[in-house]
N, CA, C and O atoms as a GROMACS GRO file, in nm:
protein
  368
    1MET      N    1   9.456   7.565   8.802
    1MET     CA    2   9.403   7.483   8.909
    1MET      C    3   9.251   7.489   8.903
    1MET      O    4   9.194   7.587   8.854
    2GLN      N    5   9.187   7.387   8.950
    2GLN     CA    6   9.042   7.382   8.946
    2GLN      C    7   8.982   7.477   9.049
    2GLN      O    8   9.028   7.481   9.163
    3PRO      N    9   8.880   7.555   9.009
    3PRO     CA   10   8.815   7.646   9.105
    3PRO      C   11   8.757   7.569   9.223
    3PRO      O   12   8.716   7.454   9.210
    4GLU      N   13   8.754   7.635   9.338
    4GLU     CA   14   8.695   7.573   9.456
    4GLU      C   15   8.546   7.549   9.437
    4GLU      O   16   8.494   7.446   9.480
    5LYS      N   17   8.477   7.644   9.372
    5LYS     CA   18   8.333   7.631   9.342
    5LYS      C   19   8.318   7.640   9.190
    5LYS      O   20   8.357   7.740   9.129
    6LEU      N   21   8.261   7.538   9.130
    6LEU     CA   22   8.252   7.533   8.985
    6LEU      C   23   8.133   7.610   8.928
    6LEU      O   24   8.142   7.660   8.816
    7GLY      N   25   8.025   7.622   9.000
    7GLY     CA   26   7.905   7.685   8.948
    7GLY      C   27   7.818   7.584   8.875
    7GLY      O   28   7.853   7.467   8.864
    8GLY      N   29   7.705   7.631   8.828
    8GLY     CA   30   7.610   7.542   8.762
    8GLY      C   31   7.638   7.526   8.614
    8GLY      O   32   7.742   7.568   8.564
    9SER      N   33   7.543   7.464   8.545
    9SER     CA   34   7.561   7.434   8.403
    9SER      C   35   7.558   7.557   8.313
    9SER      O   36   7.605   7.551   8.200
   10VAL      N   37   7.506   7.669   8.360
   10VAL     CA   38   7.501   7.791   8.279
   10VAL      C   39   7.592   7.900   8.334
   10VAL      O   40   7.577   8.017   8.299
   11SER      N   41   7.686   7.864   8.419
   11SER     CA   42   7.773   7.965   8.478
   11SER      C   43   7.890   7.998   8.385
   11SER      O   44   7.929   7.917   8.301
   12LYS      N   45   7.943   8.118   8.402
   12LYS     CA   46   8.057   8.167   8.324
   12LYS      C   47   8.176   8.186   8.418
   12LYS      O   48   8.158   8.195   8.540
   13GLY      N   49   8.294   8.193   8.362
   13GLY     CA   50   8.414   8.215   8.442
   13GLY      C   51   8.523   8.277   8.357
   13GLY      O   52   8.504   8.300   8.238
   14GLY      N   53   8.636   8.304   8.420
   14GLY     CA   54   8.748   8.363   8.347
   14GLY      C   55   8.869   8.377   8.436
   14GLY      O   56   8.863   8.352   8.557
   15LEU      N   57   8.979   8.417   8.375
   15LEU     CA   58   9.106   8.438   8.444
   15LEU      C   59   9.152   8.580   8.418
   15LEU      O   60   9.144   8.630   8.306
   16PHE      N   61   9.203   8.645   8.524
   16PHE     CA   62   9.255   8.780   8.513
   16PHE      C   63   9.390   8.784   8.582
   16PHE      O   64   9.404   8.736   8.694
   17ARG      N   65   9.489   8.841   8.517
   17ARG     CA   66   9.620   8.856   8.578
   17ARG      C   67   9.630   8.994   8.641
   17ARG      O   68   9.593   9.095   8.580
   18VAL      N   69   9.679   8.997   8.765
   18VAL     CA   70   9.700   9.123   8.837
   18VAL      C   71   9.842   9.122   8.889
   18VAL      O   72   9.884   9.028   8.957
   19ASP      N   73   9.919   9.227   8.858
   19ASP     CA   74  10.055   9.240   8.909
   19ASP      C   75  10.053   9.331   9.032
   19ASP      O   76  10.021   9.449   9.022
   20ILE      N   77  10.088   9.275   9.146
   20ILE     CA   78  10.088   9.348   9.273
   20ILE      C   79  10.228   9.406   9.294
   20ILE      O   80  10.326   9.332   9.298
   21ALA      N   81  10.236   9.538   9.306
   21ALA     CA   82  10.366   9.605   9.318
   21ALA      C   83  10.422   9.598   9.460
   21ALA      O   84  10.544   9.594   9.478
   22GLU      N   85  10.335   9.598   9.559
   22GLU     CA   86  10.379   9.604   9.698
   22GLU      C   87  10.292   9.510   9.782
   22GLU      O   88  10.170   9.511   9.769
   23ALA      N   89  10.354   9.431   9.869
   23ALA     CA   90  10.279   9.340   9.956
   23ALA      C   91  10.183   9.419  10.045
   23ALA      O   92  10.213   9.531  10.086
   24GLY      N   93  10.068   9.360  10.074
   24GLY     CA   94   9.971   9.425  10.161
   24GLY      C   95   9.836   9.357  10.155
   24GLY      O   96   9.821   9.247  10.101
   25THR      N   97   9.736   9.426  10.211
   25THR     CA   98   9.599   9.378  10.209
   25THR      C   99   9.529   9.441  10.089
   25THR      O  100   9.529   9.563  10.073
   26TYR      N  101   9.470   9.357  10.007
   26TYR     CA  102   9.402   9.402   9.886
   26TYR      C  103   9.258   9.356   9.888
   26TYR      O  104   9.225   9.248   9.937
   27ARG      N  105   9.171   9.440   9.832
   27ARG     CA  106   9.029   9.408   9.820
   27ARG      C  107   8.995   9.385   9.673
   27ARG      O  108   9.031   9.464   9.586
   28VAL      N  109   8.926   9.275   9.647
   28VAL     CA  110   8.873   9.246   9.515
   28VAL      C  111   8.724   9.276   9.521
   28VAL      O  112   8.651   9.212   9.597
   29ALA      N  113   8.680   9.372   9.441
   29ALA     CA  114   8.538   9.411   9.438
   29ALA      C  115   8.478   9.364   9.305
   29ALA      O  116   8.538   9.382   9.199
   30LEU      N  117   8.360   9.305   9.312
   30LEU     CA  118   8.294   9.248   9.195
   30LEU      C  119   8.153   9.306   9.180
   30LEU      O  120   8.086   9.335   9.278
   31GLY      N  121   8.111   9.321   9.054
   31GLY     CA  122   7.978   9.372   9.027
   31GLY      C  123   7.869   9.268   9.037
   31GLY      O  124   7.750   9.302   9.030
   32SER      N  125   7.905   9.142   9.053
   32SER     CA  126   7.809   9.034   9.073
   32SER      C  127   7.865   8.940   9.179
   32SER      O  128   7.964   8.974   9.245
   33GLY      N  129   7.805   8.824   9.196
   33GLY     CA  130   7.842   8.738   9.308
   33GLY      C  131   7.910   8.607   9.274
   33GLY      O  132   7.879   8.506   9.338
   34PRO      N  133   8.002   8.601   9.176
   34PRO     CA  134   8.064   8.473   9.145
   34PRO      C  135   8.164   8.430   9.254
   34PRO      O  136   8.196   8.507   9.344
   35TRP      N  137   8.212   8.309   9.242
   35TRP     CA  138   8.319   8.261   9.329
   35TRP      C  139   8.450   8.314   9.275
   35TRP      O  140   8.469   8.320   9.153
   36ILE      N  141   8.541   8.353   9.364
   36ILE     CA  142   8.672   8.400   9.321
   36ILE      C  143   8.780   8.328   9.398
   36ILE      O  144   8.773   8.314   9.521
   37ASP      N  145   8.881   8.281   9.326
   37ASP     CA  146   9.002   8.224   9.384
   37ASP      C  147   9.117   8.315   9.342
   37ASP      O  148   9.131   8.347   9.224
   38VAL      N  149   9.199   8.358   9.438
   38VAL     CA  150   9.319   8.435   9.407
   38VAL      C  151   9.436   8.338   9.417
   38VAL      O  152   9.460   8.279   9.522
   39ILE      N  153   9.509   8.323   9.306
   39ILE     CA  154   9.619   8.228   9.298
   39ILE      C  155   9.750   8.304   9.308
   39ILE      O  156   9.777   8.395   9.229
   40GLU      N  157   9.831   8.265   9.406
   40GLU     CA  158   9.963   8.325   9.425
   40GLU      C  159  10.065   8.212   9.431
   40GLU      O  160  10.055   8.124   9.517
   41LYS      N  161  10.162   8.213   9.342
   41LYS     CA  162  10.267   8.110   9.338
   41LYS      C  163  10.209   7.969   9.334
   41LYS      O  164  10.258   7.879   9.402
   42GLY      N  165  10.103   7.950   9.255
   42GLY     CA  166  10.046   7.818   9.233
   42GLY      C  167   9.950   7.768   9.338
   42GLY      O  168   9.905   7.654   9.330
   43ALA      N  169   9.917   7.851   9.438
   43ALA     CA  170   9.824   7.808   9.544
   43ALA      C  171   9.717   7.915   9.566
   43ALA      O  172   9.743   8.034   9.552
   44ALA      N  173   9.596   7.870   9.602
   44ALA     CA  174   9.487   7.963   9.631
   44ALA      C  175   9.510   8.028   9.767
   44ALA      O  176   9.543   7.961   9.864
   45LEU      N  177   9.493   8.160   9.773
   45LEU     CA  178   9.505   8.233   9.899
   45LEU      C  179   9.376   8.225   9.978
   45LEU      O  180   9.268   8.224   9.919
   46PRO      N  181   9.384   8.218  10.110
   46PRO     CA  182   9.262   8.226  10.190
   46PRO      C  183   9.214   8.371  10.197
   46PRO      O  184   9.295   8.464  10.202
   47SER      N  185   9.084   8.391  10.198
   47SER     CA  186   9.031   8.526  10.216
   47SER      C  187   9.041   8.562  10.364
   47SER      O  188   9.037   8.475  10.451
   48ILE      N  189   9.054   8.693  10.391
   48ILE     CA  190   9.062   8.737  10.531
   48ILE      C  191   8.938   8.817  10.573
   48ILE      O  192   8.916   8.839  10.692
   49ALA      N  193   8.857   8.860  10.476
   49ALA     CA  194   8.732   8.931  10.505
   49ALA      C  195   8.647   8.932  10.378
   49ALA      O  196   8.698   8.918  10.267
   50HIS      N  197   8.517   8.949  10.397
   50HIS     CA  198   8.428   8.961  10.282
   50HIS      C  199   8.306   9.041  10.322
   50HIS      O  200   8.271   9.050  10.439
   51GLY      N  201   8.242   9.099  10.221
   51GLY     CA  202   8.124   9.180  10.248
   51GLY      C  203   8.058   9.223  10.119
   51GLY      O  204   8.086   9.170  10.011
   52HIS      N  205   7.968   9.321  10.131
   52HIS     CA  206   7.894   9.374  10.018
   52HIS      C  207   7.930   9.521  10.001
   52HIS      O  208   7.970   9.587  10.096
   53GLY      N  209   7.915   9.571   9.879
   53GLY     CA  210   7.941   9.711   9.853
   53GLY      C  211   7.830   9.800   9.903
   53GLY      O  212   7.722   9.752   9.938
   54PRO      N  213   7.855   9.931   9.907
   54PRO     CA  214   7.752  10.026   9.948
   54PRO      C  215   7.632  10.024   9.854
   54PRO      O  216   7.646   9.994   9.735
   55GLU      N  217   7.516  10.057   9.907
   55GLU     CA  218   7.394  10.065   9.826
   55GLU      C  219   7.418  10.152   9.703
   55GLU      O  220   7.486  10.255   9.711
   56CYS      N  221   7.364  10.112   9.591
   56CYS     CA  222   7.368  10.186   9.464
   56CYS      C  223   7.509  10.206   9.410
   56CYS      O  224   7.528  10.290   9.321
   57SER      N  225   7.609  10.133   9.459
   57SER     CA  226   7.746  10.151   9.411
   57SER      C  227   7.778  10.063   9.291
   57SER      O  228   7.875  10.089   9.220
   58GLY      N  229   7.699   9.959   9.268
   58GLY     CA  230   7.730   9.864   9.163
   58GLY      C  231   7.824   9.754   9.210
   58GLY      O  232   7.854   9.661   9.134
   59ILE      N  233   7.870   9.763   9.334
   59ILE     CA  234   7.957   9.659   9.391
   59ILE      C  235   7.870   9.563   9.470
   59ILE      O  236   7.806   9.602   9.568
   60ARG      N  237   7.868   9.439   9.428
   60ARG     CA  238   7.785   9.339   9.497
   60ARG      C  239   7.865   9.260   9.600
   60ARG      O  240   7.813   9.225   9.706
   61LYS      N  241   7.992   9.232   9.569
   61LYS     CA  242   8.071   9.144   9.654
   61LYS      C  243   8.213   9.201   9.669
   61LYS      O  244   8.272   9.248   9.572
   62MET      N  245   8.266   9.195   9.792
   62MET     CA  246   8.403   9.239   9.818
   62MET      C  247   8.473   9.131   9.900
   62MET      O  248   8.417   9.080   9.997
   63VAL      N  249   8.595   9.095   9.861
   63VAL     CA  250   8.672   8.993   9.931
   63VAL      C  251   8.814   9.046   9.949
   63VAL      O  252   8.875   9.096   9.854
   64ASP      N  253   8.867   9.035  10.072
   64ASP     CA  254   9.001   9.085  10.103
   64ASP      C  255   9.100   8.971  10.115
   64ASP      O  256   9.067   8.862  10.161
   65TYR      N  257   9.225   8.998  10.072
   65TYR     CA  258   9.332   8.900  10.074
   65TYR      C  259   9.463   8.968  10.114
   65TYR      O  260   9.483   9.086  10.085
   66GLU      N  261   9.550   8.894  10.180
   66GLU     CA  262   9.688   8.937  10.203
   66GLU      C  263   9.768   8.886  10.083
   66GLU      O  264   9.778   8.765  10.061
   67MET      N  265   9.826   8.978  10.006
   67MET     CA  266   9.900   8.941   9.886
   67MET      C  267  10.044   8.986   9.894
   67MET      O  268  10.074   9.095   9.945
   68GLN      N  269  10.133   8.904   9.844
   68GLN     CA  270  10.274   8.939   9.830
   68GLN      C  271  10.293   9.010   9.696
   68GLN      O  272  10.208   8.999   9.608
   69ALA      N  273  10.404   9.080   9.680
   69ALA     CA  274  10.434   9.144   9.553
   69ALA      C  275  10.455   9.037   9.446
   69ALA      O  276  10.508   8.930   9.474
   70GLY      N  277  10.412   9.068   9.326
   70GLY     CA  278  10.430   8.976   9.213
   70GLY      C  279  10.300   8.949   9.141
   70GLY      O  280  10.197   9.008   9.172
   71PRO      N  281  10.305   8.859   9.043
   71PRO     CA  282  10.185   8.828   8.963
   71PRO      C  283  10.087   8.740   9.039
   71PRO      O  284  10.126   8.651   9.115
   72HIS      N  285   9.960   8.765   9.017
   72HIS     CA  286   9.852   8.687   9.076
   72HIS      C  287   9.749   8.659   8.966
   72HIS      O  288   9.733   8.738   8.873
   73ILE      N  289   9.680   8.548   8.979
   73ILE     CA  290   9.570   8.515   8.889
   73ILE      C  291   9.441   8.521   8.969
   73ILE      O  292   9.429   8.457   9.074
   74LEU      N  293   9.344   8.598   8.920
   74LEU     CA  294   9.210   8.599   8.977
   74LEU      C  295   9.127   8.503   8.893
   74LEU      O  296   9.105   8.526   8.774
   75GLN      N  297   9.081   8.397   8.954
   75GLN     CA  298   9.006   8.292   8.886
   75GLN      C  299   8.859   8.304   8.926
   75GLN      O  300   8.823   8.286   9.042
   76ILE      N  301   8.776   8.334   8.828
   76ILE     CA  302   8.634   8.357   8.851
   76ILE      C  303   8.556   8.235   8.803
   76ILE      O  304   8.582   8.182   8.695
   77SER      N  305   8.459   8.190   8.884
   77SER     CA  306   8.371   8.080   8.843
   77SER      C  307   8.231   8.104   8.898
   77SER      O  308   8.213   8.174   8.998
   78GLY      N  309   8.134   8.046   8.832
   78GLY     CA  310   7.996   8.056   8.878
   78GLY      C  311   7.930   8.190   8.854
   78GLY      O  312   7.835   8.224   8.924
   79ASN      N  313   7.978   8.268   8.756
   79ASN     CA  314   7.914   8.395   8.726
   79ASN      C  315   7.796   8.371   8.632
   79ASN      O  316   7.805   8.289   8.541
   80GLY      N  317   7.687   8.442   8.653
   80GLY     CA  318   7.568   8.424   8.572
   80GLY      C  319   7.574   8.492   8.436
   80GLY      O  320   7.500   8.454   8.346
   81ASP      N  321   7.661   8.590   8.420
   81ASP     CA  322   7.671   8.666   8.295
   81ASP      C  323   7.808   8.646   8.232
   81ASP      O  324   7.903   8.604   8.298
   82ALA      N  325   7.817   8.676   8.103
   82ALA     CA  326   7.945   8.666   8.032
   82ALA      C  327   8.037   8.782   8.066
   82ALA      O  328   8.159   8.770   8.049
   83ALA      N  329   7.983   8.894   8.115
   83ALA     CA  330   8.063   9.012   8.150
   83ALA      C  331   8.069   9.026   8.302
   83ALA      O  332   7.980   8.980   8.373
   84LEU      N  333   8.176   9.090   8.351
   84LEU     CA  334   8.193   9.109   8.494
   84LEU      C  335   8.269   9.238   8.519
   84LEU      O  336   8.372   9.264   8.457
   85THR      N  337   8.219   9.320   8.610
   85THR     CA  338   8.291   9.437   8.657
   85THR      C  339   8.379   9.393   8.773
   85THR      O  340   8.333   9.328   8.866
   86LEU      N  341   8.508   9.430   8.766
   86LEU     CA  342   8.604   9.384   8.865
   86LEU      C  343   8.702   9.497   8.899
   86LEU      O  344   8.746   9.570   8.810
   87MET      N  345   8.735   9.511   9.026
   87MET     CA  346   8.829   9.614   9.070
   87MET      C  347   8.916   9.556   9.182
   87MET      O  348   8.865   9.485   9.269
   88VAL      N  349   9.046   9.586   9.180
   88VAL     CA  350   9.138   9.545   9.285
   88VAL      C  351   9.202   9.671   9.342
   88VAL      O  352   9.259   9.750   9.268
   89VAL      N  353   9.192   9.690   9.476
   89VAL     CA  354   9.249   9.809   9.540
   89VAL      C  355   9.330   9.767   9.662
   89VAL      O  356   9.298   9.669   9.730
   90ARG      N  357   9.436   9.842   9.690
   90ARG     CA  358   9.518   9.817   9.809
   90ARG      C  359   9.455   9.888   9.928
   90ARG      O  360   9.427  10.008   9.921
   91LEU      N  361   9.433   9.815  10.036
   91LEU     CA  362   9.377   9.874  10.158
   91LEU      C  363   9.485   9.924  10.252
   91LEU      O  364   9.473  10.032  10.309
   92ARG      N  365   9.593   9.842  10.268
   92ARG     CA  366   9.706   9.880  10.354
   92ARG      C  367   9.825   9.795  10.324
   92ARG      O  368   9.930   9.812  10.386
   0.00000   0.00000   0.00000
């Protein structure tokens, strides 16, 4: 599916598959500030919270989602670099 935000002419993007074992609230933490769409069963999930990481942590952006168990695609767009630090953690 097309990203919600495409980014500029020099932006980078990518797709990451994440298998969620148990339904719950998950946080996607990124080392930079690209746009992220979480795709579940062919549709983009709405975010439920967002923020920034702690000072000096290397985490620039955090976005929370309610996810069901199963495969998900993290769709990244508008990143300024070819590399991206990414982490997904279960909150509850």
